C-alpha positions, 0 to 999 in steps of 0.5 A, a space after each residue: 196097109 201095104 200090098 207086096 208083089 215079088 218077081 225075079 225068081 227062077 232057075 239058076 245054077 249053083 254059084 250063080 246069081 239072081 235079083 229078086 224084086 218086091 214092088 210095094 203099094 201103100 202110103 206107109 211103105 217108107 215107114 215099114 221095115 222090109 224083110 225077105 223070108 223063104 220056105 222050102 218044101 216041108 220046112 218052116 218059113 225062115 228069115 233071110 234078110 231085113 232092112 229099115 235103113 240098114 240090112 240084117 241077114 241070116 247067118 246062112 246067107 250073110 256075105 252072099 245076099 244083099 238086101 236094099 230098098 228104094 223108097 222113091 220107087 216103093 221097092 225092095 230088092 234081094 241080090 243073091 250071089 253064090 247061090 247054093 242048092 240049099 237056097 232053093 225055096 219060095 221067097 217071100 217079101 214082107 213088111 212090118 214095123 220092127 224089122 225083126 227076124 220072126 215071121 210074126 213081126 210082119 203083118 204084110 206079105 207078098 205071094 212069093 216067088 220060086 227060086 230053084 238052084 240046081 247043082 
């Protein structure tokens, strides 16, 4: 299996940038699609981005966020630019076999990292 630990969250002003990192352990890292999801208070967890060999994004973050991975380092990243207050949420790293957009597609999850965007 895969163990995931996120880092890089914090407080940023609207229009600013943050880079989230997810450190993974496990023999099958490269065999998994990786995803980022987020959950705001009172809302369901929602898809943000996923990558197997190429990235796929939610419409709400497309052209602002970039997902990437480094299999040699067992890491996946989410570069977030032009951040909006609506991006405020706990961001979760996930791993799964299919690279889908549903949370049910990902059996492995990190603990989450808080991203807060101030206006």
